[in-house]
N, C-alpha and C positions, 0 to 999 in steps of 0.2 A: 473756711477762711483761708486766705492766701498765706503762703509761707512767710512773706514779708511782715504781715501783721503778727504772726506767731513769734517771729524773731525779735520784735520790739518789746515783748513782755517776757517775764519769767513767771511761769505758773507757780502758784503757791497752794499748799493744802489749806482747806478751810478749817478755821478754829472758831468755835462759838464764843469762847471767852478770851479776854485780853485785848489790848490795843497795840497796834503797830505804829509806834511813834515815828513821825517824820518819813515813813516809808513812801507815802504818796508824794510828798514834797520832792523827795529825791528822784522818784521815778518820773515825775513831771518834768524836771529839769533835764533828765537823761533823754527823754523823748524829744523835748524841744531841741536839744543839741543834735540829735539824729536827723531831724527833718529840716532844721534851719541851715544845713550845709548847702542846700540847693536854693538858688535865688528864683527859680522858676517853679511855680506851683500850678498843677493842672487841675482846675476845678472839676472837669469831667471825670477824672480819675477818682477824685474825692467823693463826688456824687455817687459813683458806682459803688465805692466801698461802703459809704453810709447806708445805701439801699440794701447791700448785702448784710451789714451788721444789724439793721432793723429786722430783716427776715430771720436772722440768727437769734436775736434776743427774744422774739415772739415765741420761740420754742423752748426757752430756758425756764428752769425753776425760779430764777430771780424775777422774771417778769410776772409769772403767775403769783409769786409772793407779793410783789409790789401792787398788783391789781387787787389782790385780796385785802391788803392793808388799806389801800385807798377806799375800797368799798366799806371797810370797817369804820374808817374815819368819817365817811359820809353818813353812815348810820348813827354814829355818836353825835353828829351835828344836826340830826333830824332830817337827813336825806335832802339837803339843798341842791339846787341846780348849779353846777359849775358853768360859768358863762365865759370864762377867759383863762388862758394860760399865759403867764408872763415869765419869761426866762431871763435871768440876769447872770452875767459873768461866765458865759459858756466857754469863752476863749477862742483861740485861732483854730477853728475846725479844719481849715485847709492844711494845717501843719501838724496838729497834735492828735494822736490816735485816741488818747483819753477823751478829748473833746468830741471826737466823732462817735465814740460809744455813748457818751452822755447825750448827744443829739439824737442818736438812734432810739434811746429810751424815750426821749421827749416826743419824738414822732409817733412812737407806739402809744403813748398816753394821749396825744392829740386825737389819734384815730379812735381810741377807745371812748373818749369823752365827746368827740365830734364838736369841738369848739375852735375858735380862732386862736392863733398863737402869735405872741409878740416877743421879740428878742431884743436885748440891749447889751452891748459891751463895747466900751471905748477901744478895746484891743482889736475889734474886727477890722480886717483889711479888705481890699477889693475882691479878692478871691473868696473870702468868707461870705461877703455880701452876695456874690453870684450864686453860691451854694444855697444860701438861705432863700434867695428868690426862687430858685428851682423847686424848693420844697414848700413854696407858698407861705413862707414865714414873714410876717411884717417886722420891720426893724425900726426901733426907736433911735433916731439920729442924735437927739440931745441927751447928754449925760445928766440925769437928774439924781444920780448917786443913790439909787434904790428907794427914793422917796415917792413911792406910788401909793395913792389913796384908793382903797378898795371900793369905796362908795361911788367912785367915778365909773364903775364897770357894771352897775345894775345887777349885782348878784355875788355869788361866792367866786373868788379868784384862786386858782392854783398857782403859787409862785414856785418856780423851779430854780434853785440856786446851787448848782453842783460845785462843791468844794470852793465856795466863794469866801472872801474875807469876812470876818465877823462884823466889821464895820458896816458892810452892805446890808446884812441882815438886821443889824441894830437900827439902821436908818429906816428900814421897812417897818419895823415894830413901832418906832417913834411916829411915823406918818399915820399909823392906824391906832395909836394909843387910845384905849377905851374899848367900848363894846363892839366897835367895828372889827376888832381882831377876830370875832366869831365868824366873820366872812372870809378870813384868810386861811388857806391851807399852804403850808410851807414845806417843800422838800429841799433839804440841804443838810449841812453838817449838823450833827447831833448837838442840841442845846446843852444837854447834860455833859457831853464831851467837851464843849467849849468851856463851860464853867469849871469842870474838873481839871482841865489842863492849863488854865489861865490864872495868874495871880490875882488877888483881890484888887491890887492897885491897877493892873492893866484892865480888869473888868470895869472898874469905875471910870476909866478913861476911854475905852473903845467898845465896850459891850454892856453898858449899864442897863439897857432895856432888856437884853437877853437875860441878864442875871435877875432882874426884878420880876419878870413874868414867869420864870422857870417853874415855880411851884404850882402854877395854874395852867400849865401846858400838858396836853396829852401827847406823848411822844411814842411813835410806833417805828421801831428800828427795822431797817432792811435786814432780812436774813441773807447775808452776803455769802452765798455759796458760788458766786460767779467765778469762772476759771481764772480771770484776771482780777484778783482781789482789790488792787489799787483803784480801779475805776469807780467803784461804788462803796468803798469802805467808809465807815463812820457816818453813813447817810441815814436819815430818818424822815418820816412824815410827822409834821407838827400841826396840831389843831388846838383851838382855844374854845372849848365847849362853853356855851352860855351858862350852864349850871356852875361852872368854876368861876367864870368872870363875875357872876352875880354875888359871889361871896365877898367881893372886894368893895371897900368903901369909896366914897367920892374922893376922900383925901388921897387915896392911893394913886388916882389918875391925875390929880392936880399938878404934881411935879412933872413937868413936861417940857423941859428945856431941850432945844434942838442940839443934837450932838455936834461937838467939834473935835477934830482929831489933830494929832501932832504931825509935823512933817516927817517924823520918823516912821509913821505908819505907811511904809512904802508899798505894802501889798494892796492898799486901797487906792484905786484910781479916782482922783477927784476931778471936778470940772476944770480946774486950773492946769491939770496935767494933760488934757486931751490933745493939745496941739503937738505934744512930744510923741504921741503914740500913733496917730493916723499915718497910714502909708499911701 
């Protein structure tokens, strides 16, 4: 890894227990400030770095652990065929090193599964789009706020939501509310972590579907021994085994009101905000 990349992070020792509150959030903003100082972004340089990071990740214990966890998840689901990867909220990969590492892992997963990859984020700029095109990643232009219906993809879909707002994940659950959830595999912030760290009032307003489905989720947490802890901290694979979903009554699924969010939820980019973000 180049010295520039090393300087952008502070290495931390791995701790199995305990949660580092707000650490990623602070690091995210620090890295944004470091890179936003230049108005010129070189996509070719970013592409080279991402390719290097992908090669690096393939040799790490983290990737071996993630691969093993994903295979375990597929066994628990009855070994279905993943037909599509959909990535939401990756961020400005041309500017942010965290996003580049997360993209590198995504590329590793695509190669392992040998499926098409779709990415969507209203924050993508023209340089980001050039990078995604280079790596043969399709881009969803329209912001549908995470409301992807898995049955449109003829199989099991792996949804990759690295450190995304809980509202985005909440919308994804709402869109597939019912037995269709069994075809969803979600890599993102720990559901348990979201519920534990959010007040009941906020859960009812911005993560009600996460809270409701939590007892019926099988969550497989990343063993985060990666040298830059912030990149993948609090990340888990979530699946919805049919044996758990079949325990639920029809009444459980009936309450299915489309989520609405307050204007104060500034972390969640809605369709009405898109014009303010595109560069």
